N, C-alpha and C positions, 0 to 999 in steps of 0.2 A: 541298278540296287541304289537306293537314296540309304545313307548311314551319319548317323551323330553321335555327339560323346558325350556321356553325362559325367561332370565330376564333381567327387564328394570331398569337400575339404572338412576334418573333423576339429571342431569348436571346442570340445572336450573328449577326455581320454573313453575310450569307446572299446568293448565287449563283443567281435561279433563268432560267437560262440560256435563249437562244433558240440555241444552237448555232451562233454564230458571231457574229465581233466586228466591229471596224471598222477600217481599215487605217490604219497610221499612230497610233490611240491605244489600242486594247485588242482584248486576243485572246479575250475572252470577254465579252460585252456582255449585260447582262439585259433579259428581258422587259418592255416597257414600250410606253404606248398613243400617240399621239395626241400627247398632252399631257404627256407625259413621265413617266408615273405608270409604277411598277412593278407585276407582277400574276404572279400564278401560275397558270398554264391549269386550265380545270376537268378535263381529262382527264388529265391529271399530276398532281393532287390525287386524285383518283377511282384511278388505279394505285396513288398512295402508300397511300391505307385499303384498298384489295385485298391490296396486301401485307405489311400490318400485320395483320390477317385469315387471311390464310393461315397466319402467322408462330403467332397466336393458335390456330388451330384445329389448327396443328403439336404445339403445346405441350402442348393439352388430350390431343390423340392420347396423346403421351408418358406422360401421370401415366395414361391407359387410362380416359380418360372416353370417355361416351360423346359422339360428335357429330353422331349425324345431325340432333336440330335444328337444332344451328349451322348447319351447313352448308348446310340449307333455308334458313335466315334467311340467310343471305350470298349465294344464290342469288335470296333475293327483293331482297336491298338492292343485289345490285351485277348482277345475271345472270348469264350465262354466256358466255365468248368464242366470240365466232364463231356464238352461237346464238340468244341470245335478249337483249333489254336487262334490267338490274333498275329495281326499280321508281322508284328513288331519282336525282334529277337533280341533277348539283353545276353551281356554274357557276366561273368565276374568282375568284381569292380576289383582291379588291381592295384599296384603301383605303377606309374611311369615305368613307359618302356623302357627308357634309357636306364633306370635304376636297374631295375630287372634283369638287363644285358651287364650291366657291371656286377653285379651280384654272383648271378652266373659264371663267369668268367673267372670270380675269385675264387669263388664257390670250387670249381673244377680243375683247378689248380690248388687246391688245398690251402689257399691263403686265409680264409674264412671257411665255419662251419654252419651246417643249419641252425645252432643250438646262437652263435655267435649273432649272424645275423638278427636274428627273432628275438634276441635280448638288446640289440641295437634300437627297434623298433618298439617295443613295448616295456612295459612295468610289471610290478606282480601289488595287487591291492588289498589289503586285508578288510574282510568287517564279521561281524557280530550281531545277530539277533539282541533285541533287549526285552526284558520281560515287562510285565506291569508297574514294577516300582523303578523302573531307569536303568535295574542293573541287566548287566550280560548273561544272558543266557548259558547254561554252562553246556558245552559242545556243540557251540552255536558258530565257533571261529570260523570263517571261508576262506581260503584264499584264492581270485581270479588274476588271469592276466587282463591287462589292458594294452590297447594302439595306443601309443602317446598322439594327445592333439596336436593338429596344424599338418599331420598326417595326410598325403592325398590319394585317393584313389581314384580309378578312372575305369569306364565300362563303355562299351561299344552296343549300340543299337543298331539293328539292321531291319528295314523294313522290306518285305517279300517284294509288295507293291508299292506304288506310289503314293504316299500318304496323301490326304486330301488337307487342306489348311485347318479343318474344325480340327480334326485328330491333333495335327501340332499344335493346335493352339490348347488344347485341352490336356495333351501331354505337358507344356509349358508349366500350367498351372499346376500340376499334380507334383512336378519337379521342384517347383517354388515352396508347395504345401509339406515336401518330404524334410524334417528337422530334425530327425532324431531315427536311430537305426540300432539293434544291437539288444544285449543283455544289459535289463536296468536303464532301458531308454523312460522309465516313468520317474525316476530316481535320480535323474541330474545325469546321468553319462548318457552316451551317445549322440549328443547337440553335434549337428554339424549343416554342412553349407550345399546343397544342392545345384548346378547349374548344368545347362545343354551346351553344347559346342557343336560347332561346324567338324566334319568328320576330319578335317586335318586339326582339330583339336585348338585352334588358335582364335576365333572368334568366338565370342558368347553373345549367343543366339537368344538367349533365354526371355530376355524383354521385349524383342520384337515378335517371335509368336506369343506372349505373354499379352501384348499389346491389342493382337488379334484376338483374344481370346474376352478381353476388356470389350472393346466395341461391339461385339457381338451380346454379350449380355446386355448394354446400352441399345442396341437395336431391340433386343427382346422386351 
């Protein structure tokens, strides 16, 4: 079974929200585990990659490129909604495993609490809506928790069958196109850098596969 690692490095503060807040503290809380470690759901991450894939295929069609093979590769990777799953399984994007292990150790020994961990990796930001005169709207003040920039997340990509070169080249293009995630990604938050690594997480293979993507476009 082929396995790759996807690394996300935050270049700005981000909120991977869970759609709810904490009464009296925060209106938008970040998704986090029992130890207070933030993460991005695998389903959400897949949705972001699917969105970038759709954007890429649309751009290729606008250039009158034949996208038949690329659509087939996309179907193999992500599947077809409501019909069949893709061959690629995407885990949640979590903090590096060595950091998770250290935090788990400290929490189990009551040296750290869930709140301690969460607050060390995040901060609270406040924002308000403005009316047409530029004055704050009454009752519009909101507090959201953000994950601090430069935080690194890692997800595992497992392929149920051996991926074709075309699949990996398209995947690399989707990964490079993924630059924002989370709430407020259209307002300056959630800027990130995404890269593909080998199974050990040591070698960046993004450009290796993307070079194949570029070459295949040139042939077309």
